[in-house]
NUBAFI-881076 format. One record per residue (C-alpha): x, y, z. Coordinates in Angstrom, 1 decimal. Layout:
atom east->X | north->Y | up->Z
...
This chain:
atom east->0.6 | north->-26.1 | up->110.0
atom east->0.6 | north->-22.7 | up->108.5
atom east->3.9 | north->-21.5 | up->107.1
atom east->4.6 | north->-18.7 | up->109.6
atom east->3.9 | north->-21.0 | up->112.6
atom east->6.3 | north->-23.6 | up->111.2
atom east->9.0 | north->-21.0 | up->111.0
atom east->8.2 | north->-19.8 | up->114.5
atom east->8.5 | north->-23.4 | up->115.8
atom east->11.8 | north->-23.8 | up->113.9
atom east->13.2 | north->-20.6 | up->115.5
atom east->12.1 | north->-21.7 | up->119.0
atom east->13.7 | north->-25.1 | up->118.5
atom east->17.0 | north->-23.6 | up->117.3
atom east->16.9 | north->-21.2 | up->120.2
atom east->16.7 | north->-24.2 | up->122.6
atom east->19.6 | north->-26.1 | up->120.8
atom east->17.4 | north->-28.5 | up->118.8
atom east->18.9 | north->-28.9 | up->115.3
atom east->15.7 | north->-30.3 | up->113.8
atom east->13.7 | north->-28.5 | up->111.2
atom east->10.0 | north->-28.8 | up->110.1
atom east->10.0 | north->-26.1 | up->107.3
atom east->12.0 | north->-24.9 | up->104.4
atom east->14.3 | north->-21.9 | up->104.8
atom east->13.0 | north->-18.6 | up->106.0
atom east->15.1 | north->-16.8 | up->103.4
atom east->16.8 | north->-17.8 | up->100.1
atom east->19.1 | north->-15.8 | up->97.8
atom east->19.1 | north->-16.8 | up->94.2
atom east->21.9 | north->-15.8 | up->91.8
atom east->19.6 | north->-15.6 | up->88.7
atom east->22.4 | north->-14.8 | up->86.3
atom east->26.2 | north->-15.1 | up->86.4
atom east->27.2 | north->-12.0 | up->84.5
atom east->27.3 | north->-8.3 | up->85.3
atom east->27.4 | north->-4.9 | up->83.5
atom east->29.4 | north->-3.1 | up->86.2
atom east->33.1 | north->-3.6 | up->86.9
atom east->33.2 | north->-3.5 | up->90.7
atom east->36.7 | north->-3.8 | up->92.2
atom east->35.4 | north->-6.0 | up->95.0
atom east->33.7 | north->-8.5 | up->92.6
atom east->34.7 | north->-10.5 | up->89.5
atom east->31.3 | north->-11.4 | up->88.1
atom east->31.8 | north->-8.9 | up->85.3
atom east->34.6 | north->-11.1 | up->84.1
atom east->32.3 | north->-14.0 | up->83.6
atom east->30.9 | north->-14.8 | up->80.1
atom east->27.2 | north->-15.4 | up->79.4
atom east->26.4 | north->-19.1 | up->80.0
atom east->23.5 | north->-20.7 | up->78.2
atom east->23.4 | north->-23.6 | up->80.7
atom east->22.1 | north->-21.5 | up->83.6
atom east->18.5 | north->-22.3 | up->84.7
atom east->16.0 | north->-21.8 | up->81.9
atom east->12.8 | north->-20.0 | up->82.3
atom east->10.8 | north->-23.2 | up->82.9
atom east->13.4 | north->-24.4 | up->85.4
atom east->13.3 | north->-21.1 | up->87.2
atom east->9.5 | north->-21.2 | up->87.5
atom east->9.7 | north->-24.7 | up->88.9
atom east->12.4 | north->-23.7 | up->91.4
atom east->10.2 | north->-20.9 | up->92.7
atom east->7.3 | north->-23.3 | up->93.0
atom east->9.3 | north->-25.7 | up->95.0
atom east->10.7 | north->-23.0 | up->97.3
atom east->7.2 | north->-21.8 | up->98.1
atom east->6.0 | north->-25.3 | up->98.6
atom east->8.9 | north->-26.0 | up->101.0
atom east->7.8 | north->-23.1 | up->103.2
atom east->10.1 | north->-20.2 | up->102.1
atom east->9.0 | north->-16.8 | up->103.1
atom east->11.5 | north->-14.4 | up->101.4
atom east->13.2 | north->-14.8 | up->98.0
atom east->16.0 | north->-12.4 | up->97.1
atom east->17.1 | north->-12.1 | up->93.5
atom east->20.8 | north->-11.4 | up->93.1
atom east->23.6 | north->-12.0 | up->90.5
atom east->25.7 | north->-10.9 | up->88.7
atom east->23.2 | north->-8.2 | up->87.7
atom east->19.7 | north->-9.7 | up->87.9
atom east->18.2 | north->-7.2 | up->85.4
atom east->20.4 | north->-8.7 | up->82.6
atom east->17.9 | north->-11.6 | up->82.7
atom east->15.0 | north->-10.6 | up->80.5
atom east->12.5 | north->-12.9 | up->82.2
atom east->13.2 | north->-11.5 | up->85.7
atom east->9.9 | north->-9.6 | up->85.8
atom east->7.9 | north->-12.7 | up->85.0
atom east->9.8 | north->-14.7 | up->87.7
atom east->9.2 | north->-12.0 | up->90.3
atom east->5.5 | north->-11.9 | up->89.4
atom east->5.3 | north->-15.7 | up->89.7
atom east->7.1 | north->-15.6 | up->93.1
atom east->4.5 | north->-13.1 | up->94.3
atom east->1.7 | north->-15.3 | up->93.1
atom east->3.1 | north->-18.1 | up->95.3
atom east->2.9 | north->-16.0 | up->98.4
atom east->6.6 | north->-15.1 | up->98.7
atom east->8.0 | north->-11.7 | up->99.6
atom east->10.6 | north->-10.6 | up->97.1
atom east->13.7 | north->-8.6 | up->97.1
atom east->16.1 | north->-7.5 | up->94.3
atom east->19.8 | north->-6.6 | up->94.7
atom east->20.9 | north->-4.5 | up->91.7
atom east->23.4 | north->-1.9 | up->90.6
atom east->20.5 | north->0.0 | up->89.1
atom east->22.3 | north->0.8 | up->85.9
atom east->19.4 | north->-0.6 | up->83.8
atom east->16.5 | north->0.9 | up->85.7
atom east->15.0 | north->3.4 | up->83.4
atom east->11.3 | north->4.4 | up->83.6
atom east->10.1 | north->1.4 | up->81.7
atom east->12.0 | north->-1.2 | up->83.8
atom east->11.0 | north->0.7 | up->87.0
atom east->7.4 | north->0.4 | up->86.1
atom east->7.8 | north->-3.3 | up->85.2
atom east->9.4 | north->-4.0 | up->88.6
atom east->6.5 | north->-2.3 | up->90.4
atom east->3.9 | north->-4.1 | up->88.3
atom east->5.6 | north->-7.4 | up->89.1
atom east->4.9 | north->-6.7 | up->92.8
atom east->8.5 | north->-6.4 | up->94.0
atom east->8.6 | north->-5.8 | up->97.8
atom east->12.0 | north->-4.4 | up->98.2
atom east->14.9 | north->-3.2 | up->96.0
atom east->18.5 | north->-2.7 | up->97.1
atom east->20.5 | north->-0.3 | up->95.0
atom east->24.3 | north->-0.8 | up->95.3
atom east->26.2 | north->2.4 | up->96.1
atom east->29.5 | north->2.6 | up->97.8
atom east->29.9 | north->6.4 | up->98.2
atom east->27.8 | north->9.5 | up->98.3
atom east->30.0 | north->11.2 | up->95.7
atom east->30.1 | north->10.2 | up->92.1
atom east->33.8 | north->10.3 | up->91.7
atom east->34.6 | north->7.8 | up->94.6
atom east->31.6 | north->5.6 | up->93.9
atom east->32.5 | north->5.3 | up->90.2
atom east->36.1 | north->4.5 | up->91.0
atom east->35.1 | north->1.6 | up->93.2
atom east->32.3 | north->0.4 | up->91.0
atom east->34.5 | north->0.6 | up->87.9
atom east->32.0 | north->2.5 | up->85.6
atom east->32.1 | north->6.2 | up->84.9
atom east->28.5 | north->7.5 | up->85.3
atom east->27.5 | north->4.6 | up->87.6
atom east->26.5 | north->7.0 | up->90.4
atom east->24.3 | north->9.1 | up->88.2
atom east->22.5 | north->6.1 | up->86.8
atom east->22.0 | north->4.5 | up->90.2
atom east->20.6 | north->7.8 | up->91.6
atom east->18.4 | north->8.1 | up->88.5
atom east->17.1 | north->4.5 | up->89.2
atom east->16.2 | north->5.6 | up->92.7
atom east->14.3 | north->8.6 | up->91.4
atom east->12.5 | north->6.6 | up->88.8
atom east->11.3 | north->4.0 | up->91.3
atom east->10.3 | north->6.6 | up->93.9
atom east->8.3 | north->8.6 | up->91.4
atom east->6.4 | north->5.6 | up->90.0
atom east->5.7 | north->3.5 | up->93.1
atom east->2.5 | north->3.6 | up->95.1
atom east->2.1 | north->3.2 | up->98.8
atom east->5.9 | north->3.1 | up->99.3
atom east->6.2 | north->-0.2 | up->97.5
atom east->8.7 | north->-1.4 | up->96.7
atom east->10.9 | north->-0.3 | up->99.6
atom east->14.0 | north->1.4 | up->98.2
atom east->17.3 | north->0.7 | up->100.1
atom east->20.8 | north->1.9 | up->99.5
atom east->23.2 | north->-0.9 | up->100.0
atom east->27.0 | north->-0.4 | up->100.4
atom east->30.1 | north->-2.7 | up->100.6
atom east->32.5 | north->-1.3 | up->103.1
atom east->36.3 | north->-1.3 | up->102.3
atom east->39.3 | north->0.8 | up->103.2
atom east->38.5 | north->3.1 | up->100.2
atom east->35.0 | north->4.2 | up->101.4
atom east->35.4 | north->3.8 | up->105.2
atom east->34.2 | north->7.3 | up->105.8
atom east->31.1 | north->7.1 | up->103.5
atom east->28.6 | north->5.5 | up->105.9
atom east->27.3 | north->8.7 | up->107.3
atom east->27.2 | north->10.5 | up->103.9
atom east->25.2 | north->7.6 | up->102.5
atom east->22.8 | north->7.7 | up->105.4
atom east->22.4 | north->11.4 | up->104.7
atom east->21.8 | north->10.7 | up->101.0
atom east->19.1 | north->8.2 | up->102.0
atom east->17.3 | north->11.1 | up->103.8
atom east->17.8 | north->13.6 | up->101.0
atom east->16.3 | north->11.1 | up->98.5
atom east->13.4 | north->10.4 | up->100.9
atom east->13.8 | north->6.6 | up->100.5
atom east->13.4 | north->3.8 | up->103.0
atom east->16.8 | north->2.9 | up->104.4
atom east->20.5 | north->2.3 | up->104.2
atom east->22.4 | north->-0.9 | up->104.9
atom east->26.0 | north->-2.2 | up->104.5
atom east->28.2 | north->-5.2 | up->104.6
atom east->31.9 | north->-5.7 | up->104.6
atom east->33.9 | north->-6.7 | up->101.6
atom east->34.8 | north->-10.4 | up->101.7
atom east->36.8 | north->-12.8 | up->99.7
atom east->34.7 | north->-15.7 | up->98.4
atom east->36.6 | north->-17.5 | up->95.6
atom east->33.7 | north->-19.6 | up->94.6
atom east->31.4 | north->-16.5 | up->94.7
atom east->33.8 | north->-14.3 | up->92.6
atom east->34.3 | north->-11.9 | up->95.4
atom east->37.8 | north->-10.6 | up->95.8
atom east->39.9 | north->-7.5 | up->96.0
atom east->43.5 | north->-6.2 | up->96.3
atom east->45.2 | north->-5.1 | up->99.4
atom east->44.3 | north->-1.4 | up->99.0
atom east->40.7 | north->-2.4 | up->99.9
atom east->41.5 | north->-4.3 | up->103.0
atom east->40.2 | north->-2.9 | up->106.3
atom east->42.8 | north->-1.9 | up->108.9
atom east->42.4 | north->-1.7 | up->112.7
atom east->41.8 | north->2.0 | up->112.5
atom east->39.1 | north->1.3 | up->109.9
atom east->37.2 | north->-0.8 | up->112.3
atom east->37.4 | north->2.0 | up->114.9
atom east->36.1 | north->4.4 | up->112.3
atom east->33.1 | north->2.1 | up->111.5
atom east->32.3 | north->1.9 | up->115.2
atom east->32.3 | north->5.7 | up->115.5
atom east->30.0 | north->6.0 | up->112.5
atom east->27.6 | north->3.3 | up->113.8
atom east->27.5 | north->5.2 | up->117.1
atom east->26.6 | north->8.4 | up->115.2
atom east->23.9 | north->6.5 | up->113.2
atom east->22.4 | north->5.2 | up->116.5
atom east->22.0 | north->8.9 | up->117.6
atom east->21.1 | north->10.7 | up->114.4
atom east->20.1 | north->8.1 | up->111.8
atom east->18.5 | north->5.3 | up->113.7
atom east->15.4 | north->5.4 | up->111.5
atom east->17.5 | north->5.2 | up->108.4
atom east->19.7 | north->2.2 | up->109.2
atom east->18.1 | north->-1.0 | up->108.1
atom east->18.0 | north->-3.4 | up->111.1
atom east->19.4 | north->-3.0 | up->114.5
atom east->22.8 | north->-1.2 | up->115.1
atom east->23.7 | north->-4.2 | up->117.3
atom east->23.7 | north->-6.4 | up->114.2
atom east->26.3 | north->-4.2 | up->112.5
atom east->28.4 | north->-4.0 | up->115.6
atom east->28.3 | north->-7.8 | up->116.0
atom east->29.2 | north->-8.3 | up->112.3
atom east->32.1 | north->-5.8 | up->112.8
atom east->33.3 | north->-7.6 | up->115.8
atom east->33.2 | north->-10.9 | up->114.0
atom east->35.4 | north->-9.6 | up->111.2
atom east->37.8 | north->-7.9 | up->113.6
atom east->38.2 | north->-10.7 | up->116.2
atom east->38.1 | north->-13.7 | up->113.9
atom east->40.2 | north->-12.1 | up->111.1
atom east->39.0 | north->-14.8 | up->108.8
atom east->37.9 | north->-13.4 | up->105.5
atom east->34.9 | north->-15.1 | up->104.1
atom east->33.7 | north->-16.6 | up->107.3
atom east->29.9 | north->-17.1 | up->107.4
atom east->27.4 | north->-17.5 | up->110.2
atom east->26.2 | north->-21.0 | up->111.0
atom east->22.7 | north->-19.7 | up->111.5
atom east->22.5 | north->-19.5 | up->107.7
atom east->22.5 | north->-23.3 | up->107.5
atom east->19.3 | north->-23.3 | up->109.6
atom east->17.4 | north->-20.4 | up->108.1
atom east->19.0 | north->-19.7 | up->104.8
atom east->19.7 | north->-21.2 | up->101.4
atom east->21.8 | north->-19.8 | up->98.6
atom east->21.2 | north->-21.0 | up->95.0
atom east->23.5 | north->-20.3 | up->92.1
atom east->22.7 | north->-19.7 | up->88.4
atom east->22.9 | north->-23.4 | up->87.6
atom east->20.6 | north->-24.7 | up->90.4
atom east->23.3 | north->-25.7 | up->92.9
atom east->22.0 | north->-25.2 | up->96.5
atom east->24.5 | north->-24.1 | up->99.2
atom east->24.2 | north->-23.5 | up->103.0
atom east->25.9 | north->-20.1 | up->102.8
atom east->26.7 | north->-17.3 | up->100.3
atom east->30.3 | north->-18.4 | up->100.3
atom east->29.3 | north->-21.5 | up->98.3
atom east->31.5 | north->-23.6 | up->100.5
atom east->29.0 | north->-26.3 | up->101.4
atom east->27.0 | north->-27.7 | up->98.5
atom east->23.8 | north->-29.4 | up->99.5
atom east->22.6 | north->-30.5 | up->96.1
atom east->21.3 | north->-29.4 | up->92.7
atom east->17.6 | north->-28.8 | up->91.9
atom east->18.1 | north->-30.3 | up->88.4
atom east->18.7 | north->-33.6 | up->90.0
atom east->16.8 | north->-33.5 | up->93.3
atom east->13.7 | north->-31.6 | up->94.5
atom east->14.5 | north->-28.7 | up->96.7
atom east->12.6 | north->-30.2 | up->99.7
atom east->14.7 | north->-33.3 | up->99.5
atom east->17.8 | north->-31.2 | up->99.4
atom east->16.8 | north->-29.0 | up->102.4
atom east->15.7 | north->-32.0 | up->104.6
atom east->18.5 | north->-34.2 | up->103.2
atom east->21.5 | north->-35.8 | up->104.8
atom east->24.0 | north->-33.1 | up->103.8
atom east->21.8 | north->-30.3 | up->105.2
atom east->21.1 | north->-32.1 | up->108.4
atom east->24.8 | north->-32.8 | up->108.9
atom east->25.6 | north->-29.1 | up->108.6
atom east->22.8 | north->-28.2 | up->111.1
atom east->24.5 | north->-30.3 | up->113.7
atom east->27.7 | north->-28.3 | up->113.7
atom east->29.3 | north->-27.9 | up->117.2
atom east->27.5 | north->-25.3 | up->119.3
atom east->30.8 | north->-23.5 | up->119.9
atom east->29.9 | north->-21.5 | up->116.8
atom east->26.7 | north->-20.2 | up->118.5
atom east->28.2 | north->-16.9 | up->119.5
atom east->28.3 | north->-16.0 | up->115.8
atom east->24.7 | north->-17.1 | up->115.0
atom east->22.6 | north->-14.3 | up->113.7
atom east->19.4 | north->-14.3 | up->111.8
atom east->19.1 | north->-11.4 | up->109.2
atom east->15.6 | north->-10.9 | up->108.1
atom east->15.5 | north->-8.8 | up->105.0
atom east->11.7 | north->-8.8 | up->104.6
atom east->11.3 | north->-5.9 | up->107.0
atom east->15.0 | north->-5.0 | up->107.5
atom east->14.9 | north->-6.4 | up->111.0
atom east->18.0 | north->-8.2 | up->112.4
atom east->18.2 | north->-9.9 | up->115.7
atom east->20.2 | north->-12.5 | up->117.6
atom east->18.3 | north->-15.8 | up->117.5
atom east->19.0 | north->-16.2 | up->121.2
atom east->17.1 | north->-13.0 | up->122.0
atom east->13.8 | north->-13.5 | up->120.4
atom east->11.0 | north->-11.2 | up->121.6
atom east->7.2 | north->-11.1 | up->120.9
atom east->7.7 | north->-7.8 | up->119.1
atom east->10.6 | north->-9.1 | up->116.9
atom east->8.6 | north->-12.2 | up->115.9
atom east->5.5 | north->-10.1 | up->115.0
atom east->7.6 | north->-7.8 | up->112.8
atom east->9.4 | north->-10.7 | up->111.2
atom east->6.3 | north->-12.7 | up->110.3
atom east->3.9 | north->-9.8 | up->109.5
atom east->4.6 | north->-9.9 | up->105.7
atom east->4.0 | north->-13.7 | up->105.7
atom east->0.8 | north->-13.3 | up->107.7
atom east->-0.4 | north->-10.6 | up->105.4
atom east->0.3 | north->-12.9 | up->102.4
atom east->-1.6 | north->-15.7 | up->104.0
atom east->-4.8 | north->-13.6 | up->104.3
């Protein structure tokens, strides 16, 4: 059965309450390196030291091969700062040769003209540049590096000037905290000014095992949630074509944070559609790294994905279902897995179908 059809069958099964799976994850995020060259106040990766025991080049190529064989559609490279890994361009190129769509989440500090060209030559489909404010002063304060904003904007300019046929897509990605709560609209406006493809955001979370954490001055208040709602409403009116994904996704995410008040909670839909892989080959069911499924150095990815641990997680009580959401970053389309439409499925699988031609 063709890969896109297997994923479609999976989604329909999950939608009907069936926990079985016949394909690998739709999306995987891989933390290709554990260190970072920024000093973000919502993350501690920059405090980590280089580790020679992370996956080697040959192990990385084998991982990508196994992910593609298992049926993966989209592979996102994250970190740390992925561009600190010198063989990243080769890995992206190999992933493309295996029929995967690829995405890179980066601070952009290292993207000069040479690296921009190498990313484009590798065939990268989307790049997310991390910016938390539309002004240099506030962004640099949050990201911990003076000059960060200017370097990130320069990276956007380099990529835009050198790409062809609007590939890769260029997205501004923000982390929302109390410090930058009023920056969503200005960042959406910056997206338009720069003539790039979109803007998206998430909320700062505390994941101890993921090195995400922050002090009380960053925590969102009740009035902050109301401010986010107002900005999302404005984006629905004036920036609908800029916001990556449906506004309803962000409102649902906001409501989950506000109502649950559990920092670091993740959506169980990740266990059915998503895999997170750290720098040492450990495979998790969510970005929080709370549920380890196995390690690719000991076990083939397919055996991990279809294994006992993964199947146990997929059978979690259905009371969690109100928080299930599938976030497809291939086309920036986000929808509730219980409200699948023909249009949403076509948009979701179009990249995979194109790759299959």
